[in-house]
N, C-alpha and C positions, 0 to 999 in steps of 0.2 A: 198121387201120380197124375196122369193126363186126364183132362176132361174129354170124354168122347164127343166127337162132332159127327153129325149125321150127314156124311158126304153124299150118300145116295139121294137124300132129300135135296141137298144143294144142287146136285146134277139135275134132278127133276124140275126144280124151280126154274133154273136157267134155261133148260130145254123148253119149258112151257113159255118162257119169255120170248125166246127166239121164234117159236111157232106163232105166238100171238103177234109178233112184230109184223108178220105178213098181212094181218087183218086190221091193223090200226092205221088210221089216217093221220099223217103228220100234221101237227098244229091243233089237233082236236084236244078236248079235255081228257079224253081217254089216253091220248099220246102223252100228255103232260103228266097224268097220274102214273102211267107206266114208267116214265123217266124218274119220277120221284121215288117210286117204289123200288126200282132196280138200283138207283143210287143209294138208297138206304140199305138195301141188301148188300151191295158191294162194300159199303163202309163197315157193316157188321161182319162180313166175311174177312175183311182186312183185319179188324180187331181180333177175331177168332184165330186167324192165321198167326198173328203176333203172339197170342197166348199159347198156341200150340208149339210154335218154334221155341218160345221161352221155356215152356214146360219140358220139352225134350232136352233143351240145353242145360237146364238146371238139374235134371236127373240123368244126364248123359252117362255118367260112369256107373249108375245103378242098373243100367240095362244089361241083361244077359244077351248072349248071341241070339237066343230064341226070341226074346222080347224085341230085339232090334229087327230081326227078320220079319216078325209079325207086324211091327210098326211100319216098316218100309213097304210091306205088301199092301197095307191099308192106305198109306198116304201117297205113295208114288203115282198111282192112277189119278188121284185127285189133283196132284201138281200138274200133270199133263193136261187134264181137263180144264183146270183153271187158266192155263196159258191159252188154250183154244178159245175159251169164253172171252178172255181179254182181247184176243185178236179179232174175234167176231164182232165185239162191241165197237172196236175201232173202225172196222170195215163197214158197219151198218150205217146207212144214212140216217136211219131213225134213231139210233142209239149213240151216234158219234159224239154228242155233247157230254156223254158220260166217260169220255176218254181219260180225264184226270182221275176219276175214281178207279177206272180200270188200271191206270198206270200205278196208282198207289197200291192197289191189291196185288198186281203182278210183282211189284218190288218186294212186297212181303212174302209172296210165294217163292221168289228167287232166294230170299233169305232162308226160308224153310228148306229149299233145295240144298243150300249150303250146309245146313245142319244135318240133313239127311246124308249128304256126301261125307261129312265128317264121321257120322255114325257108321257108314259103310266101311270107311277106312279103319276106324277104331275096332270094329267087330269083324275083322277078317274078310273084308270085301263082300259082304252080304249082297246078293243080287237084287236089283230093282224089279226084276220080272216077276 
């Protein structure tokens, strides 16, 4: 079935990056290390998002209504959070150079949103809330 992804950890990691941003001096080694680390994390999250969307799509018709509801309840908040993270990266002067990675990640998150929308439609309009 699906490989569980620790979305709470994902949220904590990016929250700590955004807090750290306030204390990092642009152009310093610390700043460059932060950019490299966040870029790597964004690429990994993009890869995991693709795997998750593909996993859901390949098992789409095996989901019961209850499984679909549970999956949606777990994933939908992460989709919203991912969009906020990408927006914040684009707005941040310190992180703006990561916009291409954020764009790629957001594109895959939108693909995941489409899979979720299809699942909602197929399983009787399961609520995203």
